[in-house]
C-alpha positions in Angstrom: 0.0 0.0 0.0 2.9 2.4 0.9 4.5 1.5 -2.4 1.3 2.2 -4.3 1.0 5.6 -2.6 4.6 6.5 -3.4 4.1 5.6 -7.1 0.9 7.7 -7.2 2.8 10.6 -5.6 5.7 10.3 -8.1 3.3 10.2 -11.0 1.4 13.3 -9.7 4.7 15.1 -9.2 5.8 14.3 -12.7 2.4 15.4 -14.2 2.5 18.7 -12.3 6.1 19.3 -13.5 5.0 18.6 -17.1 2.0 20.8 -16.7 4.2 23.6 -15.3 6.7 23.3 -18.2 3.7 23.4 -20.6 2.4 26.5 -19.0 5.9 28.1 -19.1 6.2 27.2 -22.8 2.8 28.8 -23.6 3.8 31.9 -21.8 7.1 32.0 -23.6 5.3 31.5 -27.0 3.2 34.5 -26.3 6.2 36.6 -25.3 8.1 35.4 -28.4 5.1 36.3 -30.7 4.9 39.8 -29.1 8.6 40.3 -29.5 8.5 39.3 -33.2 5.4 41.5 -33.8 7.1 44.6 -32.2 10.6 44.2 -33.7 10.1 42.3 -37.0 6.7 43.3 -38.2 8.0 43.9 -41.7 10.3 40.9 -41.9 9.5 37.5 -43.4 8.7 35.1 -40.6 8.3 31.4 -41.1 6.5 29.3 -38.4 7.3 25.6 -38.5 6.3 23.0 -35.9 6.2 25.6 -33.1 9.4 27.4 -34.1 9.8 30.9 -35.6 12.4 31.7 -38.2 12.9 35.4 -39.1 14.6 35.9 -42.4 17.6 38.3 -42.1 19.2 37.7 -45.5 17.8 35.5 -48.3 19.8 32.7 -49.8 19.9 30.7 -53.0 16.3 29.5 -53.2 17.0 26.6 -55.5 17.3 24.1 -52.7 15.6 23.9 -49.3 16.8 21.9 -46.2 14.5 19.0 -45.4 14.5 16.1 -42.9 17.2 13.6 -43.9 19.4 16.3 -45.5 23.0 16.7 -44.1 23.4 20.5 -43.5 26.4 22.6 -42.7 25.8 25.8 -40.9 27.3 28.4 -38.6 25.4 29.8 -35.6 25.4 32.0 -32.5 23.0 30.9 -29.7 21.5 32.9 -26.9 18.9 32.6 -24.2 16.0 34.9 -24.8 17.5 37.1 -22.0 20.8 37.5 -23.9 23.1 34.9 -22.3 25.5 33.4 -24.9 25.3 29.6 -25.3 28.0 29.1 -27.9 29.0 30.0 -31.4 30.1 27.9 -34.3 30.9 31.2 -36.1 34.2 31.2 -34.1 34.9 27.5 -34.6 33.7 26.8 -38.1 30.8 24.9 -39.5 28.5 22.6 -37.6 27.4 19.6 -39.6 24.4 17.5 -38.9 21.6 15.5 -40.5 18.1 16.9 -40.0 16.0 14.4 -38.2 18.9 12.4 -36.7 18.3 13.8 -33.2 21.8 15.3 -33.1 20.4 18.8 -32.5 17.8 20.3 -30.2 14.4 20.2 -31.9 14.0 24.0 -32.1 17.2 24.4 -34.1 16.3 21.5 -36.3 12.8 22.7 -37.0 14.1 26.2 -37.7 16.6 25.0 -40.2 14.0 23.0 -42.1 13.1 25.1 -45.2 16.2 27.3 -45.1 18.3 27.6 -48.3 22.1 27.9 -48.7 23.3 31.4 -48.0 20.2 32.2 -45.9 20.8 34.0 -42.6 18.0 33.9 -40.1 17.1 34.2 -36.4 15.5 31.0 -35.1 13.5 31.6 -31.9 11.6 29.0 -29.8 10.3 28.2 -26.4 11.6 25.8 -23.8 9.6 22.9 -25.2 12.0 22.7 -28.2 15.1 23.4 -26.1 17.6 21.5 -24.1 16.6 18.9 -21.5 19.4 20.0 -19.2 21.4 23.1 -18.3 23.8 24.0 -21.1 26.4 26.8 -20.7 24.4 28.3 -17.8 21.1 28.2 -19.7 18.4 26.1 -18.0 16.0 23.8 -19.8 13.1 26.2 -19.1 14.6 29.0 -21.2 13.4 30.1 -24.6 16.3 30.3 -27.1 17.4 32.5 -30.0 19.9 31.3 -32.7 21.3 33.3 -35.5 22.0 30.8 -38.2 23.8 31.0 -41.6 23.1 27.9 -43.7 26.2 27.2 -45.7 25.4 24.0 -47.5 22.8 21.2 -48.0 23.6 17.7 -49.1 20.3 15.9 -49.8 19.8 12.4 -48.3 20.2 10.8 -51.7 23.7 12.1 -52.5 
């Protein structure tokens, strides 16, 4: 009986934490939308699977990154409050296959649809972020990445 009560308590705690994170993500989505509307009202904004991509510089629109493609890109990452979380601009290209699980979902979803040479801000709430603390940024933080997509290698090449 004690064991059953302990299991019930653990499940209730887990559900409340999930609910709290979901509420945090909803609040963050609203703040992100408000930020984009106030700062980038005239910009091209793409919304994909819960992630916002703000076009800063268009690229070569003859190819678009899709799940399964190997992509090469440079980035600078920040928490929404401005704390830096790393930069591949200083150490060269980051190479990954979209859909492989090598990247956090927000970055992956934001890169989908980009074309080579495109530079964009990718902004997303904590639900598409890290599951742990990375470079001092907690798992409950919305993130902003400035991404330059350098190259796409389709999955069939």
